[in-house]
C-alpha positions as a Python dict, from the first residue, in 0.01 Angstrom:
ca = {
    (1, 'M'): (0, 0, 0),
    (2, 'S'): (-164, 10, -341),
    (3, 'E'): (-479, -175, -232),
    (4, 'Q'): (-533, 74, 49),
    (5, 'Q'): (-504, 366, -193),
    (6, 'Q'): (-725, 244, -475),
    (7, 'G'): (-883, -81, -361),
    (8, 'F'): (-853, -425, -519),
    (9, 'K'): (-915, -437, -895),
    (10, 'R'): (-1070, -762, -1018),
    (11, 'I'): (-1056, -840, -1390),
    (12, 'N'): (-1389, -800, -1570),
    (13, 'F'): (-1443, -992, -1896),
    (14, 'F'): (-1686, -872, -2164),
    (15, 'K'): (-1764, -956, -2522),
    (16, 'G'): (-1485, -832, -2750),
    (17, 'F'): (-1234, -786, -2462),
    (18, 'L'): (-890, -848, -2611),
    (19, 'T'): (-677, -983, -2325),
    (20, 'T'): (-299, -959, -2298),
    (21, 'E'): (-46, -1122, -2067),
    (22, 'K'): (-76, -819, -1835),
    (23, 'D'): (-449, -881, -1788),
    (24, 'W'): (-395, -1242, -1695),
    (25, 'N'): (-105, -1158, -1459),
    (26, 'D'): (-319, -886, -1296),
    (27, 'A'): (-594, -1144, -1245),
    (28, 'E'): (-350, -1378, -1070),
    (29, 'R'): (-202, -1094, -863),
    (30, 'Y'): (-552, -1000, -738),
    (31, 'H'): (-604, -1346, -583),
    (32, 'I'): (-248, -1363, -446),
    (33, 'D'): (-277, -1025, -276),
    (34, 'K'): (-619, -1109, -130),
    (35, 'R'): (-494, -1439, 13),
    (36, 'R'): (-186, -1276, 165),
    (37, 'L'): (-397, -1002, 320),
    (38, 'H'): (-628, -1268, 468),
    (39, 'N'): (-328, -1456, 615),
    (40, 'R'): (-175, -1140, 761),
    (41, 'M'): (-492, -1007, 920),
    (42, 'L'): (-678, -1321, 1030),
    (43, 'H'): (-397, -1565, 1107),
    (44, 'S'): (-82, -1513, 1309),
    (45, 'A'): (252, -1581, 1144),
    (46, 'G'): (436, -1898, 1244),
    (47, 'I'): (410, -2275, 1223),
    (48, 'V'): (56, -2404, 1173),
    (49, 'Y'): (32, -2718, 1388),
    (50, 'G'): (-169, -3016, 1277),
    (51, 'Y'): (-31, -3062, 924),
    (52, 'A'): (208, -3351, 852),
    (53, 'G'): (511, -3340, 1085),
    (54, 'D'): (462, -2981, 1208),
    (55, 'L'): (805, -2879, 1068),
    (56, 'R'): (975, -3038, 1371),
    (57, 'V'): (1354, -3029, 1369),
    (58, 'S'): (1543, -3333, 1500),
    (59, 'A'): (1896, -3465, 1510),
    (60, 'R'): (1977, -3749, 1274),
    (61, 'A'): (2052, -4096, 1407),
    (62, 'R'): (2392, -4097, 1239),
    (63, 'G'): (2519, -3854, 1506),
    (64, 'D'): (2675, -3580, 1293),
    (65, 'L'): (2629, -3209, 1231),
    (66, 'S'): (2308, -3242, 1034),
    (67, 'V'): (1942, -3194, 1118),
    (68, 'E'): (1620, -3320, 964),
    (69, 'V'): (1310, -3103, 918),
    (70, 'Q'): (977, -3283, 896),
    (71, 'P'): (707, -3181, 642),
    (72, 'G'): (468, -2910, 754),
    (73, 'Y'): (304, -2575, 690),
    (74, 'A'): (375, -2219, 807),
    (75, 'I'): (281, -1858, 730),
    (76, 'D'): (536, -1575, 726),
    (77, 'G'): (473, -1213, 824),
    (78, 'M'): (397, -1113, 464),
    (79, 'G'): (116, -1369, 444),
    (80, 'N'): (304, -1617, 223),
    (81, 'D'): (222, -1987, 252),
    (82, 'L'): (532, -2195, 330),
    (83, 'M'): (487, -2567, 281),
    (84, 'I'): (729, -2862, 281),
    (85, 'F'): (597, -3189, 140),
    (86, 'D'): (900, -3410, 212),
    (87, 'A'): (1152, -3422, 496),
    (88, 'A'): (1448, -3190, 435),
    (89, 'I'): (1805, -3247, 562),
    (90, 'R'): (2051, -2965, 624),
    (91, 'N'): (2419, -3013, 706),
    (92, 'I'): (2598, -2757, 924),
    (93, 'N'): (2933, -2664, 768),
    (94, 'L'): (3148, -2536, 1055),
    (95, 'E'): (3376, -2351, 813),
    (96, 'E'): (3090, -2106, 748),
    (97, 'F'): (3057, -2006, 1113),
    (98, 'R'): (3273, -1861, 1388),
    (99, 'L'): (3211, -2068, 1700),
    (100, 'P'): (3086, -2043, 1967),
    (101, 'Q'): (2772, -1911, 1798),
    (102, 'T'): (2396, -1958, 1776),
    (103, 'I'): (2278, -2102, 1442),
    (104, 'Y'): (1917, -2043, 1335),
    (105, 'I'): (1727, -2293, 1121),
    (106, 'V'): (1470, -2095, 922),
    (107, 'L'): (1213, -2142, 647),
    (108, 'R'): (1203, -1879, 370),
    (109, 'Y'): (955, -1821, 89),
    (110, 'Y'): (1074, -1828, -273),
    (111, 'E'): (915, -1801, -616),
    (112, 'E'): (1064, -1966, -922),
    (113, 'L'): (964, -1940, -1289),
    (114, 'T'): (917, -2284, -1449),
    (115, 'D'): (781, -2458, -1761),
    (116, 'F'): (967, -2246, -2016),
    (117, 'I'): (838, -2260, -2372),
    (118, 'A'): (947, -2098, -2696),
    (119, 'Y'): (744, -2120, -3018),
    (120, 'K'): (973, -2195, -3312),
    (121, 'E'): (722, -2044, -3554),
    (122, 'N'): (781, -1706, -3391),
    (123, 'L'): (1062, -1677, -3135),
    (124, 'E'): (917, -1355, -2998),
    (125, 'Y'): (651, -1568, -2831),
    (126, 'K'): (832, -1737, -2542),
    (127, 'G'): (826, -1740, -2166),
    (128, 'H'): (761, -1938, -1849),
    (129, 'R'): (413, -2080, -1823),
    (130, 'R'): (414, -2129, -1444),
    (131, 'V'): (542, -1970, -1122),
    (132, 'L'): (636, -2225, -855),
    (133, 'E'): (564, -2104, -501),
    (134, 'S'): (814, -2282, -277),
    (135, 'C'): (1027, -2242, 33),
    (136, 'R'): (1371, -2348, 151),
    (137, 'V'): (1519, -2457, 481),
    (138, 'E'): (1826, -2242, 540),
    (139, 'L'): (2084, -2178, 812),
    (140, 'S'): (2122, -1822, 936),
    (141, 'Q'): (2359, -1639, 1171),
    (142, 'T'): (2121, -1351, 1245),
    (143, 'E'): (1808, -1336, 1461),
    (144, 'P'): (1513, -1436, 1235),
    (145, 'D'): (1276, -1169, 1104),
    (146, 'I'): (920, -1307, 1091),
    (147, 'M'): (839, -1080, 795),
    (148, 'R'): (1071, -1277, 569),
    (149, 'E'): (1137, -1608, 745),
    (150, 'V'): (994, -1842, 1009),
    (151, 'E'): (1226, -1984, 1274),
    (152, 'L'): (1207, -2363, 1304),
    (153, 'A'): (1479, -2410, 1567),
    (154, 'R'): (1811, -2278, 1690),
    (155, 'V'): (2130, -2442, 1819),
    (156, 'Y'): (2407, -2286, 2027),
    (157, 'L'): (2725, -2450, 1894),
    (158, 'E'): (3037, -2468, 2108),
    (159, 'K'): (3394, -2486, 1984),
    (160, 'G'): (3495, -2840, 1896),
    (161, 'V'): (3136, -2960, 1853),
    (162, 'Q'): (3116, -3302, 1688),
    (163, 'R'): (2743, -3363, 1673),
    (164, 'V'): (2403, -3200, 1722),
    (165, 'R'): (2159, -3369, 1962),
    (166, 'D'): (1790, -3351, 2043),
    (167, 'A'): (1737, -3164, 2370),
    (168, 'R'): (1724, -3396, 2668),
    (169, 'D'): (1505, -3136, 2839),
    (170, 'P'): (1312, -2940, 2571),
    (171, 'A'): (1231, -2671, 2830),
    (172, 'D'): (1603, -2610, 2897),
    (173, 'P'): (1821, -2712, 2600),
    (174, 'K'): (2196, -2713, 2657),
    (175, 'A'): (2478, -2626, 2416),
    (176, 'N'): (2479, -2832, 2091),
    (177, 'E'): (2116, -2934, 2152),
    (178, 'I'): (1822, -2838, 1929),
    (179, 'D'): (1621, -2556, 2087),
    (180, 'M'): (1260, -2512, 1965),
    (181, 'R'): (1139, -2281, 2242),
    (182, 'Y'): (1143, -1978, 2012),
    (183, 'T'): (941, -2119, 1720),
    (184, 'P'): (635, -1898, 1657),
    (185, 'K'): (292, -2063, 1652),
    (186, 'G'): (58, -1941, 1382),
    (187, 'G'): (-252, -2033, 1189),
    (188, 'L'): (-597, -2078, 1335),
    (189, 'S'): (-769, -1788, 1506),
    (190, 'G'): (-1022, -2013, 1683),
    (191, 'S'): (-1034, -2364, 1827),
    (192, 'S'): (-1043, -2669, 1601),
    (193, 'L'): (-1155, -2909, 1877),
    (194, 'P'): (-1474, -3105, 1796),
    (195, 'P'): (-1762, -2994, 2025),
    (196, 'H'): (-1778, -3323, 2220),
    (197, 'L'): (-1405, -3309, 2303),
    (198, 'R'): (-1435, -2944, 2398),
    (199, 'L'): (-1716, -3030, 2642),
    (200, 'R'): (-1515, -3319, 2783),
    (201, 'M'): (-1221, -3083, 2844),
    (202, 'E'): (-1452, -2835, 3019),
    (203, 'M'): (-1596, -3101, 3252),
    (204, 'L'): (-1248, -3230, 3330),
    (205, 'L'): (-1117, -2886, 3428),
    (206, 'W'): (-1416, -2835, 3657),
    (207, 'Q'): (-1348, -3176, 3814),
    (208, 'V'): (-981, -3092, 3882),
    (209, 'R'): (-1086, -2753, 4020),
    (210, 'R'): (-1342, -2908, 4260),
    (211, 'G'): (-1081, -3147, 4395),
    (212, 'A'): (-829, -2868, 4448),
    (213, 'L'): (-1090, -2665, 4638),
    (214, 'E'): (-1140, -2957, 4878),
    (215, 'Y'): (-765, -2957, 4952),
    (216, 'S'): (-758, -2580, 4997),
    (217, 'R'): (-1041, -2609, 5255),
    (218, 'R'): (-817, -2848, 5449),
    (219, 'G'): (-532, -2598, 5461),
    (220, 'V'): (-322, -2718, 5166),
    (221, 'I'): (-181, -2387, 5041),
    (222, 'A'): (-56, -2522, 4706),
    (223, 'A'): (-411, -2624, 4614),
    (224, 'H'): (-488, -2257, 4546),
    (225, 'D'): (-242, -2267, 4253),
    (226, 'V'): (-424, -2567, 4104),
    (227, 'V'): (-753, -2375, 4128),
    (228, 'Q'): (-603, -2071, 3955),
    (229, 'A'): (-446, -2284, 3679),
    (230, 'C'): (-787, -2441, 3611),
    (231, 'N'): (-954, -2098, 3615),
    (232, 'T'): (-709, -1975, 3352),
    (233, 'A'): (-756, -2281, 3133),
    (234, 'L'): (-1135, -2250, 3156),
    (235, 'M'): (-1120, -1884, 3052),
    (236, 'L'): (-911, -1978, 2746),
    (237, 'L'): (-1156, -2257, 2667),
    (238, 'Y'): (-1455, -2021, 2687),
    (239, 'A'): (-1267, -1777, 2462),
    (240, 'N'): (-1251, -2062, 2206),
    (241, 'L'): (-870, -2062, 2206),
    (242, 'L'): (-782, -2417, 2321),
    (243, 'D'): (-702, -2701, 2083),
    (244, 'L'): (-415, -2938, 1999),
    (245, 'R'): (-185, -2644, 1923),
    (246, 'N'): (-164, -2536, 2287),
    (247, 'I'): (-358, -2769, 2517),
    (248, 'F'): (-44, -2964, 2615),
    (249, 'D'): (139, -2645, 2715),
    (250, 'I'): (-164, -2529, 2914),
    (251, 'F'): (-193, -2863, 3092),
    (252, 'R'): (177, -2864, 3173),
    (253, 'L'): (102, -2574, 3410),
    (254, 'V'): (-198, -2757, 3562),
    (255, 'I'): (5, -3076, 3616),
    (256, 'D'): (302, -2889, 3763),
    (257, 'T'): (71, -2727, 4020),
    (258, 'E'): (-72, -3072, 4099),
    (259, 'G'): (284, -3187, 4165),
    (260, 'E'): (334, -2892, 4401),
    (261, 'L'): (11, -2986, 4578),
    (262, 'A'): (145, -3340, 4631),
    (263, 'L'): (469, -3198, 4772),
    (264, 'D'): (280, -2965, 5007),
    (265, 'V'): (70, -3254, 5139),
    (266, 'D'): (381, -3472, 5188),
    (267, 'V'): (553, -3207, 5399),
    (268, 'H'): (268, -3043, 5590),
    (269, 'H'): (-28, -3285, 5595),
    (270, 'P'): (97, -3632, 5697),
    (271, 'T'): (-249, -3772, 5772),
    (272, 'I'): (-347, -3729, 5407),
    (273, 'A'): (-1, -3818, 5270),
    (274, 'Q'): (-4, -4158, 5444),
    (275, 'K'): (-321, -4269, 5269),
    (276, 'K'): (-295, -4533, 4998),
    (277, 'E'): (-512, -4321, 4767),
    (278, 'F'): (-276, -4025, 4791),
    (279, 'S'): (22, -4245, 4705),
    (280, 'E'): (-167, -4343, 4389),
    (281, 'Y'): (-236, -3973, 4323),
    (282, 'R'): (139, -3901, 4322),
    (283, 'R'): (191, -4186, 4076),
    (284, 'Q'): (-78, -4052, 3842),
    (285, 'V'): (84, -3707, 3842),
    (286, 'E'): (417, -3862, 3740),
    (287, 'I'): (241, -4055, 3460),
    (288, 'L'): (94, -3727, 3335),
    (289, 'R'): (435, -3561, 3344),
    (290, 'G'): (580, -3849, 3144),
    (291, 'L'): (300, -3820, 2889),
    (292, 'L'): (375, -3450, 2835),
    (293, 'S'): (751, -3513, 2809),
    (294, 'E'): (693, -3732, 2502),
    (295, 'G'): (613, -3416, 2305),
    (296, 'K'): (348, -3583, 2087),
    (297, 'N'): (86, -3316, 2026),
    (298, 'N'): (-166, -3539, 1850),
    (299, 'M'): (-518, -3668, 1908),
    (300, 'D'): (-403, -3996, 2067),
    (301, 'S'): (-195, -3806, 2324),
    (302, 'Y'): (-489, -3572, 2388),
    (303, 'M'): (-724, -3864, 2458),
    (304, 'N'): (-464, -4021, 2690),
    (305, 'L'): (-427, -3687, 2868),
    (306, 'L'): (-802, -3664, 2927),
    (307, 'A'): (-822, -4020, 3055),
    (308, 'Y'): (-524, -4005, 3294),
    (309, 'Q'): (-614, -3658, 3424),
    (310, 'A'): (-972, -3767, 3492),
    (311, 'K'): (-844, -4066, 3690),
    (312, 'C'): (-596, -3840, 3874),
    (313, 'A'): (-875, -3598, 3974),
    (314, 'E'): (-1096, -3885, 4093),
    (315, 'I'): (-818, -4029, 4311),
    (316, 'A'): (-740, -3683, 4453),
    (317, 'L'): (-1098, -3649, 4579),
    (318, 'S'): (-1103, -4002, 4725),
    (319, 'A'): (-787, -3925, 4926),
    (320, 'V'): (-968, -3656, 5127),
    (321, 'A'): (-1306, -3826, 5149),
    (322, 'G'): (-1417, -3827, 5509),
    (323, 'E'): (-1147, -3580, 5617),
    (324, 'K'): (-1302, -3316, 5837),
    (325, 'V'): (-1283, -2954, 5734),
    (326, 'V'): (-1165, -2776, 6045),
    (327, 'I'): (-1260, -2411, 6079),
    (328, 'A'): (-1054, -2268, 6357),
    (329, 'A'): (-1225, -2033, 6601),
    (330, 'P'): (-1075, -1686, 6621),
    (331, 'E'): (-819, -1656, 6899),
    (332, 'E'): (-649, -1370, 7067),
    (333, 'K'): (-317, -1294, 6909),
    (334, 'K'): (-31, -1387, 7133),
    (335, 'E'): (335, -1326, 7096),
    (336, 'A'): (492, -1660, 7015),
    (337, 'P'): (848, -1754, 6931),
    (338, 'K'): (904, -1778, 6557),
    (339, 'A'): (901, -2135, 6435),
    (340, 'I'): (1210, -2261, 6253),
    (341, 'D'): (1146, -2264, 5878),
    (342, 'I'): (1361, -2364, 5582),
    (343, 'K'): (1262, -2031, 5422),
    (344, 'D'): (1488, -1865, 5682),
    (345, 'W'): (1781, -2002, 5478),
    (346, 'E'): (1691, -1822, 5155),
    (347, 'G'): (1970, -1567, 5200),
    (348, 'V'): (2228, -1840, 5266),
    (349, 'K'): (2174, -1983, 4915),
    (350, 'S'): (2382, -1704, 4763),
    (351, 'M'): (2643, -1677, 5044),
    (352, 'P'): (2994, -1756, 4906),
    (353, 'Q'): (3121, -1898, 5237),
    (354, 'P'): (2867, -2010, 5500),
    (355, 'K'): (2982, -1915, 5853),
    (356, 'P'): (3047, -2148, 6150),
    (357, 'S'): (2771, -1963, 6335),
    (358, 'M'): (2476, -1785, 6171),
    (359, 'D'): (2178, -1597, 6317),
    (360, 'L'): (1876, -1656, 6095),
    (361, 'E'): (1541, -1501, 6189),
    (362, 'G'): (1607, -1520, 6562),
    (363, 'T'): (1768, -1868, 6565),
    (364, 'T'): (2142, -1925, 6599),
    (365, 'W'): (2268, -2212, 6383),
    (366, 'L'): (2602, -2382, 6450),
    (367, 'L'): (2816, -2575, 6200),
    (368, 'V'): (2843, -2928, 6345),
    (369, 'D'): (2982, -3124, 6049),
    (370, 'E'): (3094, -3081, 5687),
    (371, 'I'): (3198, -3300, 5394),
    (372, 'E'): (3466, -3195, 5147),
    (373, 'I'): (3370, -3368, 4822),
    (374, 'L'): (3661, -3547, 4646),
    (375, 'N'): (3869, -3525, 4965),
    (376, 'K'): (3931, -3897, 5025),
    (377, 'E'): (3975, -3864, 5401),
    (378, 'S'): (3653, -3662, 5439),
    (379, 'E'): (3452, -3891, 5207),
    (380, 'D'): (3577, -4209, 5381),
    (381, 'K'): (3501, -4060, 5724),
    (382, 'H'): (3141, -3992, 5617),
    (383, 'I'): (3105, -4316, 5411),
    (384, 'F'): (3012, -4105, 5103),
    (385, 'T'): (2890, -4318, 4808),
    (386, 'I'): (2694, -4286, 4481),
    (387, 'K'): (2487, -4590, 4380),
    (388, 'E'): (2259, -4710, 4098),
    (389, 'A'): (2340, -4406, 3881),
    (390, 'K'): (2312, -4427, 3502),
    (391, 'D'): (2617, -4202, 3486),
    (392, 'S'): (2846, -4031, 3739),
    (393, 'Y'): (3145, -3803, 3702),
    (394, 'R'): (3386, -3573, 3881),
    (395, 'S'): (3449, -3208, 3797),
    (396, 'R'): (3639, -2896, 3901),
    (397, 'Q'): (3446, -2570, 3853),
    (398, 'K'): (3546, -2205, 3889),
    (399, 'L'): (3211, -2025, 3908),
    (400, 'K'): (3048, -1714, 4055),
    (401, 'Y'): (2794, -1653, 4330),
    (402, 'P'): (2520, -1389, 4271),
    (403, 'D'): (2733, -1122, 4449),
    (404, 'G'): (3012, -1175, 4193),
    (405, 'T'): (3246, -1373, 4420),
    (406, 'T'): (3438, -1640, 4227),
    (407, 'V'): (3493, -1975, 4400),
    (408, 'E'): (3678, -2279, 4266),
    (409, 'D'): (3572, -2618, 4400),
    (410, 'T'): (3571, -2990, 4313),
    (411, 'G'): (3264, -3208, 4317),
    (412, 'R'): (3076, -3514, 4205),
    (413, 'A'): (2758, -3556, 4001),
    (414, 'H'): (2529, -3843, 3912),
    (415, 'V'): (2240, -3898, 3670),
    (416, 'D'): (1953, -4085, 3839),
    (417, 'G'): (2038, -4319, 4128),
    (418, 'Y'): (2124, -4178, 4473),
    (419, 'S'): (2407, -4048, 4691),
    (420, 'E'): (2446, -4154, 5055),
    (421, 'F'): (2656, -4022, 5344),
    (422, 'K'): (2673, -4032, 5725),
    (423, 'L'): (2645, -3715, 5934),
    (424, 'L'): (2847, -3695, 6257),
    (425, 'N'): (2846, -3484, 6576),
    (426, 'I'): (2465, -3464, 6574),
    (427, 'T'): (2264, -3364, 6883),
    (428, 'P'): (1945, -3578, 6904),
    (429, 'G'): (1609, -3401, 6924),
    (430, 'R'): (1712, -3094, 6726),
    (431, 'P'): (1643, -3025, 6356),
    (432, 'V'): (1931, -3054, 6109),
    (433, 'V'): (1993, -2846, 5795),
    (434, 'V'): (2207, -3001, 5521),
    (435, 'L'): (2351, -2726, 5300),
    (436, 'R'): (2481, -2841, 4959),
    (437, 'R'): (2694, -2629, 4724),
    (438, 'M'): (2563, -2701, 4372),
    (439, 'D'): (2609, -2584, 4013),
    (440, 'Y'): (2275, -2406, 3960),
    (441, 'V'): (2297, -2425, 3579),
    (442, 'Y'): (2160, -2777, 3628),
    (443, 'G'): (1845, -2690, 3825),
    (444, 'D'): (1474, -2767, 3806),
    (445, 'Y'): (1473, -3115, 3961),
    (446, 'E'): (1349, -3289, 4274),
    (447, 'L'): (1526, -3505, 4532),
    (448, 'E'): (1376, -3742, 4785),
    (449, 'M'): (1553, -3715, 5119),
    (450, 'S'): (1565, -4016, 5353),
    (451, 'V'): (1721, -4054, 5698),
    (452, 'N'): (1813, -4400, 5829),
    (453, 'G'): (1585, -4555, 5567),
    (454, 'K'): (1283, -4331, 5641),
    (455, 'K'): (1156, -4082, 5387),
    (456, 'V'): (1173, -3725, 5523),
    (457, 'S'): (1071, -3493, 5240),
    (458, 'V'): (1095, -3404, 4873),
    (459, 'V'): (1332, -3115, 4793),
    (460, 'S'): (1258, -2898, 4487),
    (461, 'C'): (1562, -2731, 4330),
    (462, 'V'): (1363, -2472, 4137),
    (463, 'G'): (1512, -2251, 3864),
    (464, 'T'): (1849, -2218, 3687),
    (465, 'D'): (2119, -1952, 3641),
    (466, 'R'): (2363, -1959, 3350),
    (467, 'V'): (2572, -1663, 3474),
    (468, 'H'): (2599, -1687, 3855),
    (469, 'R'): (2600, -2064, 3886),
    (470, 'W'): (2693, -2134, 4251),
    (471, 'R'): (2414, -2187, 4506),
    (472, 'N'): (2403, -2343, 4854),
    (473, 'W'): (2081, -2545, 4854),
    (474, 'P'): (1935, -2621, 5200),
    (475, 'V'): (1717, -2908, 5315),
    (476, 'M'): (1578, -2939, 5667),
    (477, 'I'): (1549, -3268, 5856),
    (478, 'P'): (1279, -3229, 6128),
    (479, 'A'): (1373, -3297, 6491),
    (480, 'E'): (1159, -3613, 6510),
    (481, 'Y'): (1394, -3787, 6265),
    (482, 'V'): (1708, -3688, 6461),
    (483, 'T'): (1734, -3968, 6719),
    (484, 'D'): (2107, -4041, 6744),
    (485, 'G'): (2451, -3882, 6732),
    (486, 'T'): (2491, -3996, 6372),
    (487, 'M'): (2246, -4028, 6086),
    (488, 'L'): (2262, -4190, 5741),
    (489, 'V'): (2125, -3952, 5475),
    (490, 'R'): (2021, -4054, 5125),
    (491, 'Q'): (1954, -3811, 4834),
    (492, 'Q'): (1744, -4001, 4576),
    (493, 'S'): (1693, -3850, 4229),
    (494, 'I'): (1322, -3855, 4132),
    (495, 'T'): (1346, -3634, 3822),
    (496, 'A'): (1463, -3865, 3546),
    (497, 'G'): (1774, -3780, 3347),
    (498, 'R'): (1895, -3479, 3552),
    (499, 'D'): (2251, -3414, 3675),
    (500, 'I'): (2254, -3408, 4058),
    (501, 'N'): (2580, -3238, 4160),
    (502, 'M'): (2743, -3153, 4493),
    (503, 'F'): (3070, -2971, 4567),
    (504, 'H'): (3065, -2918, 4945),
    (505, 'I'): (2824, -3017, 5224),
    (506, 'W'): (2777, -2822, 5547),
    (507, 'V'): (2564, -2949, 5837),
    (508, 'Y'): (2398, -2712, 6087),
    (509, 'Q'): (2189, -2746, 6402),
    (510, 'P'): (2026, -2475, 6619),
    (511, 'K'): (2214, -2366, 6930),
}
């Protein structure tokens, strides 16, 4: 680069200096180059959050193939300032693309000569008096290059698409939904939080960490993850890197680990789970999750986050107040039969056709019942129903298991609400495993399982797979809930807005 070879030359005026247009243009170029160098070296390229509407891309209410980009500010890889002062609308013309295809919405820097003038006394003296630095929102078919453009969003368009939608789940956008997971974050190299709010965040993280340590001392394994999430957040805070640009993403991890802690206590620590305070703790975690799902990264949301998280941490401590910390004395190791664990079924998740009899970690499991979804005789026999759903539908899918085996099956799905069915041929006093074939492309949700009106556990369907979409998801019903030859099972959706699907149900008990 020229500035590396000979340094920056600043114009120097002196008495009698006869300036020309080149001198003045060189003077302007000096400041432009210095500003771009500053942006490149001291600020990362991307969207600078905190100005106007943060260049957010949203679907328009009219429900067509157009998107609206809010005002905002960004920096590209060359150090150019990209700023939009008014909302911009871009229509997607399907004739320009070959679907299915991913369309990229990008912001590009442009310069335009303006304010032309010509002097009629001497037509040799003419030219543009200004250069307008501007940018344009454009649609691209190629992966964005940060050196010349900043990605605002992308959309995978299917054939026959009629409209573009906002993503129902921003963390996992589907086809024809606006995907902003790949937008680069740029701008500040340090934190912009006022000192008093920074201190309040520090004290809050220490409070959450102390509460999690109390749970870990009582044998709650998931509490260790909460401690580590707080440790990470504190390190970022001490490095002066936390502010409104990223604090909500950081706290999403903390709150997710708090949700896992609640699930661990529900399943393995009933004496704590039955407390009124712990029930309130679960509710506070769900409130925090709802707050983050709003996607409002502003000061009001930040203050709400601090307030609700502080209350959540206080309730968490009160739920274990007075609980004794038991330190077990060392014992001689004895050979003991392996306890039945739902983790023993991990390999069955990817099995194309579960067997009538399966040996899993030393336990033989026998198929005692099964439900063929959309088989009227089988559904009627098991009194299969879906109730209180916002939406429900039937489908036929031809998908693959992880080993490449293709299976075609019919099933049902519902959004919110619950499904209910009766299990037959059950032996009382033995645990039951309900194995559900599901389309794993719709994962990352939780179900509450109940038996004969009693809550048994919360099942986490973690992860997704867009290629090998079949999975057999197991849930174990402990022996104490198996009291009769039949049992009424309810699967209640507790993750709002997710598709809960089922294509075949197998029921197993140990031999």
